[in-house]
C-alpha positions as CSV (number, residue, x, y, z in Angstrom):
1,M,-111.4,210.4,-0.6
2,I,-113.9,211.0,-3.3
3,P,-116.8,212.1,-1.0
4,E,-114.5,214.5,0.8
5,L,-113.3,215.9,-2.5
6,I,-116.9,216.4,-3.7
7,W,-117.8,218.1,-0.4
8,V,-114.8,220.5,-0.6
9,M,-115.6,221.3,-4.2
10,A,-119.2,222.0,-3.4
11,A,-118.2,224.1,-0.4
12,A,-115.8,226.1,-2.5
13,E,-118.5,226.6,-5.2
14,E,-121.0,228.1,-2.8
15,A,-119.2,229.8,0.1
16,S,-122.4,231.1,1.6
17,G,-124.7,228.6,3.3
18,G,-124.4,224.8,3.1
19,P,-122.7,223.2,0.1
20,D,-125.1,221.8,-2.6
21,V,-123.7,218.4,-3.3
22,G,-126.6,217.5,-5.5
23,K,-125.8,220.4,-7.8
24,L,-122.2,219.3,-8.1
25,L,-123.1,215.7,-8.7
26,G,-125.6,216.8,-11.3
27,S,-122.9,218.6,-13.2
28,F,-120.9,215.4,-13.3
29,V,-123.9,213.3,-14.3
30,Q,-124.8,215.5,-17.2
31,Y,-121.8,214.1,-19.1
32,G,-123.1,210.6,-18.6
33,M,-121.3,207.7,-20.3
34,V,-118.9,210.0,-22.1
35,G,-117.7,211.4,-18.8
36,V,-117.4,207.9,-17.3
37,F,-115.5,206.7,-20.4
38,A,-113.1,209.7,-20.3
39,L,-112.5,209.1,-16.6
40,L,-111.7,205.5,-17.2
41,M,-109.3,206.4,-20.0
42,V,-107.5,209.0,-17.7
43,L,-107.2,206.4,-15.0
44,G,-105.8,203.8,-17.5
45,I,-108.5,201.3,-17.0
46,V,-109.7,201.6,-20.6
47,V,-107.0,201.9,-23.3
48,P,-107.3,202.5,-27.1
49,K,-107.0,199.5,-29.4
50,W,-103.9,201.0,-31.0
51,A,-102.1,201.3,-27.7
52,M,-103.0,197.7,-26.7
53,T,-101.9,196.4,-30.1
54,A,-98.6,198.2,-29.7
55,L,-98.1,196.9,-26.2
56,T,-98.9,193.4,-27.3
57,A,-96.5,193.6,-30.2
58,E,-93.7,194.9,-27.9
59,K,-94.4,192.1,-25.4
60,D,-94.1,189.6,-28.2
61,N,-90.8,191.1,-29.4
62,W,-89.3,191.0,-25.9
63,R,-90.4,187.4,-25.5
64,T,-88.8,186.4,-28.8
65,A,-85.6,188.2,-28.0
66,F,-85.5,186.5,-24.6
67,E,-86.0,183.0,-26.1
68,Q,-83.3,183.6,-28.7
69,E,-80.9,184.9,-26.0
70,R,-81.6,181.9,-23.8
71,A,-81.0,179.5,-26.7
72,A,-77.8,181.2,-27.6
73,H,-76.6,181.0,-24.0
74,Q,-77.5,177.3,-23.9
75,V,-75.3,176.7,-26.9
76,T,-72.5,178.6,-25.2
77,R,-72.9,176.5,-22.0
78,E,-72.7,173.3,-24.1
79,Q,-69.6,174.5,-25.9
80,L,-67.9,175.4,-22.6
81,A,-68.7,172.0,-21.2
82,K,-67.1,170.4,-24.2
83,A,-64.1,172.6,-24.0
84,E,-63.6,171.7,-20.3
85,E,-63.5,168.0,-21.0
86,P,-59.9,168.0,-22.6
87,G,-58.8,170.2,-19.7
88,D,-60.1,167.7,-17.2
89,V,-58.4,164.9,-19.0
90,A,-55.1,166.8,-19.0
91,T,-55.5,167.6,-15.3
92,E,-56.0,164.0,-14.5
93,Q,-53.0,163.0,-16.7
94,G,-50.9,165.6,-14.9
95,K,-51.9,164.2,-11.5
96,A,-51.2,160.7,-12.5
97,M,-47.8,161.7,-13.9
98,T,-47.0,163.6,-10.6
99,R,-47.9,160.5,-8.6
100,L,-45.8,158.3,-10.9
101,L,-42.8,160.6,-10.6
102,Q,-43.1,160.8,-6.8
103,E,-43.2,157.1,-6.5
104,L,-40.3,156.7,-8.9
105,R,-38.3,159.2,-6.9
106,Q,-39.1,157.5,-3.6
107,S,-38.2,154.1,-5.0
108,H,-34.9,155.6,-6.4
109,V,-34.1,157.3,-3.1
110,S,-34.9,154.1,-1.1
111,G,-33.0,151.9,-3.5
112,S,-29.8,153.9,-3.3
113,L,-29.7,153.7,0.5
């Protein structure tokens, strides 16, 4: 991709005759390390310290919020489990009472015959 781009840019620069790729590369090289550094910043490979610090702080804030939310949900789950226990006991008592009443009715019906 890059060699073709350089070739096209060189061809556009000098429409007559063959493109001078060396002249085009020379114009890029004259900027040296500053040009390489600017290119790396544009591509996002190199980031300023303030940006990295802000991203790190934001990541830490999200992690803290996630941990707090997870802990809050754990407490909620524990409270729901405790709240279900009396309901389970009441359900079992209701089932036992239903069986007892059915047996009582069957014994009453069979006793009156």
